[in-house]
C-alpha positions, 0 to 999 in steps of 0.5 A: 657376353650373352650367348644368344647375341654371339650366336646371332652374330655368327649366324649373320656372318655365316649367312653373309659370308662377310664380317662387313656385311654382317656388321651392316645388317646387325647395326654394329661395328666390324670389330664387334662382329669379330669380337663376338665370333672370337668369343664364341670360338673360345667358348666352344674351344673350336675354330668356326670360321676360316678367315682371309683378307678377302673372304670368310668360310666355314670350318666343319664345326662352323657348318655344324653350328650354322645348320643347328642355329639357323632354324633357331635364329629364323624362328626367333626373328619371325616371332620377334617380328610377329610380336612387334607387329601386334599393337606396335607402330611401324619402326626400323630400317627398310633397305629398298632397291629400285631401277634407276628410272624410278627416280623420274616417277612419283616413287621418291615423293611417295617415299617422302610421304611415307616417312612423314607418316611414319617418323620411326621408320628409316629408308635406305634406297639403293638404285640398281637395274640388276636383278639381285638376290634379296636374301643374300644382300639383306634387301627388305623390298625390291621394285621390278618391272616385268615377271619375277621368277624367284619362287622364294619371294612374295610378289605384290602387283602395284600397277599395270603398265604397258610399254611406250614407244616414243620419240620427239615430234621433231624426230617423227617429222624428220623420219616419218611416223611408223604405222606397222611394227616392221616400219621400225626396222628403218628407224634409229632406236635407243636400246635397253642393253639390260636385255641380252642379245641384239636390240629388238622391240617386242610387239603383239600382232594379232594377239601373238608376240612379234619381235622386230630387230632394230638398229641400235643407235645408242645402248644404255642400261638405264631408261633415264639415259635413253629418255634423255637421248630421245629428248635430244632427237637421237631416236625412238625409245621403248620404255615402261609407260610409267617412266615415259608418261610425264614426257608424253603428258607434256608433249615432249615425246609422242607415242606410236604403235600403241595398238601393237604394244604388249599391255600385260606388264606390271610393276611388282614389289617383291620381298622375302618370306621372312620379312612379311611380318615387318610392320614397316614393310607392310605399311609401305606396301599398303601405301604403294598399292593405294597410291600406284594402283591402276585407277590413278590416271597420271603421275601428275596426280600422284606427285601434285606436280605438272609434267616437265615444261 
């Protein structure tokens, strides 16, 4: 067995803390991962890992080997990516995460167009509203709304967007249209429960943040569920305009208090520094930056489809 492959397998197991996750990242079976590690231990005549049914941890010898081989593996991976990027077309598998609400936007269509243009690329799309560690979970790129505070990630702005506070025409006719943020205190609000604490809506009044506590009629950690409830006349919902836009364009939802909504909110693409030389990732980012930039007026233009009837 080639010594480099054994070291690469061990380094991935040490990094992932799991034989299964290492197998997934390396594209080999869990049995092969176990065999590689065992072969390396036999070659060095020392135990590198403590194994249990639920976890894998490094021995002292394992920690020493990880410290020595991790920089080597990173250098080899970066060099490989750079060489592949020179004169080669995008290829390989991209693991991407995005909020659940992105399935209601042009994003799935854009991924389809990207795959059509790059037949040697495969995409594994995971939908999740939680903030994950991209490096720890082996994610190539994450789409996120709002600020990204992880300094270890490279961040690209894809599209500026504000928040939209909206409800159905029937709801506003029944409860009255608010003219000031404080009016929302008497309304039923469908709250985004990913944000900790009591439900509130973040406004701007006279250029300053102005948070209004609201009565949460329904909580959910998924914007699509909240929009669905709003369409059933349950209450008002405050979501990124990118998600509400098809329903607003179709007059199914009516926005209010737009002059008070914060406007400096972005959809970001984030990725680890070690992935910046991936030709496939660079090609996808280039496409997203063009197709989702501010100058695109509507999702109907992006998708070539009409808003929902």
